[in-house]
C-alpha positions in Angstrom: -46.1 -15.0 1.8 -45.3 -11.9 3.8 -41.8 -11.0 4.9 -42.8 -11.1 8.6 -44.2 -14.6 8.1 -41.0 -15.7 6.3 -38.9 -14.3 9.2 -41.0 -16.1 11.8 -40.7 -19.4 9.9 -36.9 -19.0 9.7 -36.6 -18.3 13.4 -38.8 -21.3 14.3 -36.9 -23.6 11.9 -33.6 -22.5 13.5 -35.0 -23.6 16.9 -36.5 -26.9 15.5 -40.0 -26.1 16.6 -42.6 -28.8 16.2 -45.2 -28.3 13.5 -48.1 -27.9 16.0 -46.1 -25.3 17.9 -45.6 -23.4 14.7 -49.3 -23.5 13.9 -50.2 -22.3 17.4 -47.7 -19.4 17.2 -49.0 -18.3 13.8 -52.6 -18.5 15.2 -51.5 -16.3 18.1 -50.2 -13.6 15.8 -53.1 -13.9 13.4 -55.6 -13.5 16.2 -53.8 -10.2 17.2 -53.9 -9.0 13.6 -57.6 -9.8 13.3 -58.3 -8.0 16.6 -56.6 -4.7 15.6 -56.8 -5.0 11.8 -53.2 -3.7 11.7 -49.9 -5.4 10.9 -48.5 -6.8 14.2 -45.2 -5.0 13.8 -47.1 -1.7 14.1 -48.5 -2.5 17.6 -47.0 -1.5 20.9 -46.8 -3.4 24.2 -49.9 -1.8 25.7 -52.0 -2.9 22.6 -50.7 -6.5 22.9 -51.5 -6.5 26.6 -55.0 -5.1 26.0 -55.5 -8.0 23.5 -54.5 -10.5 26.2 -56.8 -8.9 28.7 -59.6 -9.1 26.1 -59.0 -12.8 25.8 -59.2 -13.2 29.5 -62.1 -10.9 30.4 -64.3 -10.9 27.3 -63.6 -14.2 25.6 -63.1 -16.0 28.9 -60.2 -18.0 27.3 -58.8 -20.6 29.6 -55.4 -20.1 31.1 -53.8 -22.8 29.0 -54.9 -21.1 25.7 -53.8 -17.7 26.9 -50.5 -19.1 27.9 -50.0 -20.6 24.4 -51.0 -17.3 22.8 -48.7 -15.3 25.1 -45.8 -17.6 24.2 -46.5 -17.2 20.5 -46.6 -13.4 20.8 -43.6 -13.3 22.9 -41.7 -15.4 20.4 -42.9 -13.1 17.5 -41.9 -9.8 19.2 -38.8 -10.9 21.0 -37.3 -13.4 18.5 -38.7 -12.6 15.1 -38.8 -8.8 15.4 -36.1 -8.6 18.0 -38.0 -5.9 19.9 -37.2 -5.3 23.5 -40.1 -3.0 24.1 -42.7 -5.7 24.1 -42.0 -8.0 27.1 -45.0 -10.2 27.8 -45.5 -12.3 31.0 -48.4 -14.4 32.0 -48.4 -15.0 35.8 -48.1 -18.7 36.8 -51.5 -20.4 37.4 -52.4 -20.7 41.0 -52.4 -24.5 41.3 -52.6 -24.4 45.1 -56.3 -23.5 45.0 -57.0 -26.4 42.6 -55.0 -29.0 44.6 -56.8 -28.2 47.9 -60.2 -29.2 46.6 -59.3 -32.7 45.5 -56.9 -34.2 48.0 -57.7 -37.6 49.6 -57.3 -38.2 53.3 -53.7 -39.2 54.0 -52.7 -38.7 50.4 -49.9 -36.4 49.4 -50.5 -33.9 46.6 -47.0 -34.7 45.2 -47.9 -38.4 45.0 -50.9 -38.0 42.7 -50.3 -38.7 39.1 -49.7 -35.4 37.2 -49.7 -33.2 40.2 -47.6 -30.1 39.6 -47.2 -30.9 35.9 -47.9 -28.0 33.5 -51.2 -28.3 31.5 -50.7 -29.5 28.0 -51.6 -26.9 25.3 -54.8 -27.4 23.5 -55.0 -28.2 19.8 -53.5 -25.6 17.6 -55.7 -23.7 15.3 -54.8 -24.2 11.7 -54.4 -20.5 10.8 -51.5 -18.5 9.4 -51.2 -14.8 9.6 -51.1 -13.2 6.2 -51.4 -9.5 7.1 -48.3 -7.5 7.6 
């Protein structure tokens, strides 16, 4: 087991992360490693952002998946590596455009079940990153 993986596990255990969250965060880092074929601690902010743009534009990954990956990479760089130079943000999803298409006459968007609730993350990939 790599030293980076051990550090990440320690940080997640200290925060009492759920097993599925841990798997998803490992998958996020592993995807980045596979994309660049380099250890993740050798990548800079621009490279990480380019990977996120690749997921959006080329892979057409849904917002919820990209949000999960961004959270995992954010945790890795900011909490595990304690690097301040990699600050990642994914803009909030524009829910106003979605809500306008499905409202019923006389109904309030706030009154609908689940309106305004964040989308649940998809199933975590069962990968671990071993490079680094």
